[in-house]
N, C-alpha and C positions, 0 to 999 in steps of 0.2 A: 504494499500500499503506499504510494508515493503521497506523501503530507505536502501542500502548498500554503504559504501564508497569500492571502489575496483578498481583493476587493468584491465586496458583495452589495449591489445596489439595494438603497431601502428608500430613495428620495420618490417624491411625486413627479409629475411631468414638468419639464422643464426648470425643476428644483433640486439637483442632484444633491445625495449624501449617499455617503457608501460607510459599511462597517468594514474592519479587517478583522477577516477571519482565516482560523487554520481550517482546510477541508482536505477532503481525499480529493485528488486529482482528477478523478472517475466524476464527482458530484457538479452538476450543474452550478453556473455561477450564482445564482440567487437561491439555489436549492439546500440542499443538505450540508452543515458544517458539524466541526467539534466543539469550536471556541470560538467566541467574540473575545478580541485582542486588543482592540482599538477601534476609531471612528476617523473619518477625513470628510469635510465639509469645503467642498471646492468653492463655494458661495461666499466664504469669509475671505479678506483681504490677506495676503500671502503672509504680512506678520504677525497676525492675530493669533492669539495663543491656543485658542479650541480648534485651529484648522486642522490640524493633526494632532490626536490624542491617542497616546501607547501606554499600553499596560506593560511596561517593561519586564518585569521580572517572568511574565506567562512568555513574553516573547522571546527571551534568553533561553526560557526551559524549552521552548519549542525548536528554537536555531539548533540548543544542542542534540535534540532528539531526530535530528535530519530534515526539518521542515526546510523548504527552499521557496523563498520570496519571489515573487513576479517582478517585472522591472521597476513599475510605479512604485510597491510598496518596498522594494531594495533602496530606492531612492529615499524614500522617509525614514528608514532603518539607519542609512548612512549618515543623513542629516542628524540624526538622534544619537549616533555613535555607538549603535548598538551593533553593528556590521561594516565590513568595510563600504566605500561609497563606490558605486558601482561605475565602470569604466564607459565613456560616452565615447563612441565613434564616429566621427564626423562624414557625414554623407555629402556625397556629390548633389551639387544643387542644379537641375536641369536648367534652370533659366538663366544661369552664368553664362558670358559670352561664349562663344565657339572660338575656335582655333584662329581663325582669319578675321574674327572681330577684334580679337585681342590684339593681332598683330596689326591691324590699322588703328587702334587705339595707342599702341607704343610710339607707331610711326608720327601719329599726330602728336605726341606728347614732345617728342623727340625734336619735330620741325619748331614747335613753339618756345621751346627752351634755348 
């Protein structure tokens, strides 16, 4: 049985609110879970104290017992100092100028300078 630390949606329409839960990886997102260990309210400002609430002693217990956090929850745990901060791999942007446009911009900058 693979244990996950993940979000379970609990809010109303257009008013998101999430519980941070320990669940079997085969359970549905909003379905059965083992224990509720925190909450996340994205409607609050980022600096608000109640935006992310964690029960740290229970989270450390489950992490020691092999539970794996999802990407979003891993960021919360990293900011709280309960787990290492996940590595962010920078993704290429499709909207970035292509090779020829970059060459033209470089040439224009050289002429202007």
